[in-house]
N, C-alpha and C positions, 0 to 999 in steps of 0.2 A: 767529069763532075756530075753528081746527081742534081737534076733541076729542082729548084725550090718549089714547095707548095705554098702559095700565098694565101694565108687565112685571115679574114677579117672577122674579129670577135667582138660581140656586144655583150654587156653584162659582166665584164671581168671582175668587178668589185662586188658582185652580188653573191647571194648564198649558193645558188646552183652554179652560176658562172665561175665563181672563184674556185670551186671544187673541180669543175671541168678543166679550167685553164691550168690548174696545178697538175692535173694528169698529163696534159699536153706538154708541159714543161719537163715532165719526167718520162716522156714517151721514148721508146727505144730509137725512134727515127726523128727525134727532136731536131737534129742538125739539118733535116730536110725541110723543116717548117720555117716559114717567115711569117710571124704572127704580128698583126697590128690590132691593137685594142682601142676602142672608143671609150674615153674616160672623162668624166666631168671634173674631177678633182686634180689640179695640176701637181700637187704634192704626191698623190698616189701614182700619177703618171710617171714621175721621176723615179719612184721606187721600182715600178714595173720595168722601166728602162734598164735598171741595174740587173734585172733577171733575164734580160735578153728579149724583152717584148717591146716592139715599137708601139708608140702611143700617139693618139691625136686627142687633144683636149677639146672636147665638144660634147653636145648632148644629142639625143635621138631627134630632138626637134630641129636640129640643124640639117634639114633635109638634103640640101645640095652637097654638104660634106659627106653625109651617109651614102648618097648616090655615087659620089666620086670614089669613095673607099671600096664600095662593092664592085665598081667597074674595073678595078685593078686586081681583083681577087679571084682565085680559082675555087675557093671554098669560103662560104659565109656561115658562121655559127652564131645564131641569135639566141641568147639566154636572158634577154633584158625585158622584153615586153610581149605579152601574148594578145593584146587587144588594141594596139595602136595601128589602125589601118593605114594611116598616112606614112608612118615609119616603114611599114611593109612595102608600100608602093615605092618609097624612095629606094629601098634595098633592091627591089625587083627592077626598077628602072636602070639601076647601075649594072645589074647582071645582064639585062637585055642589051644594054649598050656594049658591054664586053663581047657578047655573042655576035652582035652586028659587026663589030670591028674585027674579031678574030675567028669567028665561026666555032669557037670552043663552047661546050656546054658546061657551065659551072655546077657546083654542088651547093645546095642550100639546106642546112640543118636548122630547123626552126623549133622553138620550144612552145608548145601549147600546154594543155593540161586536161585532166579528166573532169574538171569542172564543166566541160562541154557536155557531159553526160548527165548532169544534175536533173533531178525531178523536183516536185514540190511537196515532198512528204512531210516537211516541217517536224521531223523527228517522231512522227506518230506511227510509222510502219516501215518495214523493209520493202524489198522488191525482188522479183525473180528475173528481172531484165538484166542480162549480162552482155556487154558489148565485147566482141572478139575482134582483134585488129586484122585478122585474116578475112573477115567478112566485110568487104568493101561496100556491098549494097546496104548492109545494116548501118554503117557509118554515114553513108550518103543520105540516109533517111533522117538524120538529125536535123532539127529545125534550124533555119538560117539565123534565127534570133538567139540561139543558144550562146552562152558565154564562150568566148574565143572563136566562135564559128565564122564570123565575117573574115577574120584574118586567115584562118585555115583555108577557107574557100579561095581567097585571093592567091595563096601560096600554091594550092593545087592547080588553079587555073593557069598560073605561070608555067608550071610543069607541062601542062597540056599543050601550051604554045610551042614547047620544044627548045626553049633557050636555056633552060635550067632543069636539073634533076632535084626534086624536093623530097625531103624526109622530115616528117613531123613527129617529134617526141612528145608524148603526153604523160607527164608524171602525175601521180595522185597526191595524197598527203605525204610530204617529205619530212623526215625527222633526222635527228642527230646533230650534234655540235661538231662541225669539222675542225680538224687541226692541220698544221703544216705551215710552210713558209709564208704563203700569202695571208694567212690568218695571224701568224706570229708577228708579222710586220704591220698588221693593222690595215691591210689593203682591202680585204674582203669581209663581207658580213657573215657572222657566225650563226645567224638565226633565220629560221624559215618564217613563214607567214601564218599558216593555218592554225597550228597548235599554239604558238605564242600569242596570237590575237585572242584566242579563247582564254588563255591563262591571264593575260592582262585585263581582260574584261572581268574575269572572276576576281582578280585581285582588287580591282576598282570597286566592285560591289561587296567585297568582304566575304564572299562565299562562292565556291565552285559552282558553275552553271552549265546547263545543257539546253539545247533547243528541244522543246516538246518533251517527249519521253526518251529521246536518244535511241530510238529503235532503228534508225537508219544506218546504212553500211557504206563504208568507203574502203578503197584499196590503200596500201601503204608501200613506201620504199625508203630505205636508208640512203642518206645523201651520197655517201661514198660509193655505194653500189650503183646508184643512179649515174654518177659521173663515170663509172667504169663502162656503163653501156654507151655513153657518148663516144668514148674512145673506141669501143668495139664497132660502133656504127660508122665512125669516121674511117677507120681502117677498111671496113667493108666497102664503103662508097668509093674509096680511092683505088681499090683493087678489082671491083666488079661493077661495070656500068649497067649490068642487067639486074642489079639488086632492086627489089620492088620499090618503086618511087611514085610520086604523084598520088593518084587516087588509091593506089595500093601501098603508099608509103607512110601509113600511120603506124607508129610504134608505141604501144602502151608500155609502161614500166611499172609493174606491180609485183609484189611478192607476198600475196595474201591480203586478207581483209580484216577489218575491225568494226565493231559496233561503236557508235559515237558515245553511248552511255559508258562503255568500258574505259574509253579514253578520258571522259569527264570524271569518272570515278577516280582515276589515277591522279589527275591534277587536283581534284578536290581533296583527296587524302593528303597529298603533299602540302597543299596550302594549310590544311588543318594541323598537320604535324608541325608546321613552321609558325603556327600562331597567326595565320593570315586568313583563316576560314572558320566559320562557326560549326561546320559539320563535315565529316569525311564523305558524305553523300551529296551529290550534286542536286541542286534545285533548278527548276525550269527558269530560263530567262523570260521575263515578261515580254510582251510584244514591243513595248517601248524600249526595253533594254536591247532586244535583238536589233531594232532599228538603230539605236544609238551606237552600239558597238560593232555591228556587222553590216549595217545597211539593209537588214532584212533577215529572213529565216534560212538563208542558204546553207548554213552549217547543219541544218536539219535535213538536208537532201540526201538521196541515195546516189551513189556513183559506183557502178560495178563494171569491171572489165577483166580481160585476160590478155597477158602479154605473150602471145604465141610467136609473133614475128621476132621479138627480141631474143627469145629463147632459141629460136631456130638459128640465130646468128652466133650462138654460143654463150649468151649471157646466163650466168648461173648465180643469181643472188642467194644468199644463205640466211639473211636476217629474217626473223619471224616476228609475230605479234608480241612475243615475250620481250624482244629487243625494243620494240616500239614503246611498250608500257614502261620498261625500265629506263627509257630515255627521258621520261616526263619529269622525274624529280630533279635531275640536273638542269633541265630547262627552266623549271620553276625557280630554282635557286639562283640561276643566272639572271633571270628577269627581276627578281627581288633585289639582287645586288646592284642592278643598274638604276634602281629608283632612288 
């Protein structure tokens, strides 16, 4: 009998996590996985049970429970939170306890994001600075105060101690409305954060908006292609203990770039066509609006990268900026329908 791979999964009901979990449930080696998901909602937990997923009804703030679940797992996949240092410490305590007891080195796939690369352009200019995930020295030069960075550093430090092999996935702007059983059953969230928050802000002000002049640039990835990479990465980690990890284990996931103005133009046009905007051309968010809707001008930042490590593993995304822009109208319509 093939031994089971015990996977502790966080974020199963989220946008990214639901898409990744769905792929694991359809994985060719699904019968060798014993998946346990941390879920806050008891009703959703029951539905996941019917799909063959073990569940524990708790939250990430239940640190002792998180530590316990990590300590009994050979793989942890975190898609839930990129900035909660205490949650990461709880996961890492569990993985260290497992190593101390068994001597086995677990696998930890953590979700960060290219927000760690943000500058303060405020939509007024682009940048020539492009981060490449094969350039460990460049990544190590990121400030410790950058978004997601405190957690990323804690994860890499754990790898350096030798009790876990860590792999950090850094998605950029994620788009697309996922489909499938987890979404049809109402378990997982169908909507991302970055694009919907801009649409909702624009809807609230009655006009599509943009930070500054929208001259800043971000990478993008379609949600199902992102989930495909998680599967590729998991397969690679299980078959090759020499796969780059720790300080060399950063994996950007991008398939091209877009200017924020072009994205804003797309949702402004959709809002205008649907009678929810005064003009198809975006207007600048005021400083007060940027603070109100986004907590500051971060949507005007630049974040540029290249996903060389992911492509080396065989990841071959095909969606382009055309797909990104075409995804905007359905997103706008879905958000309007929810109001």
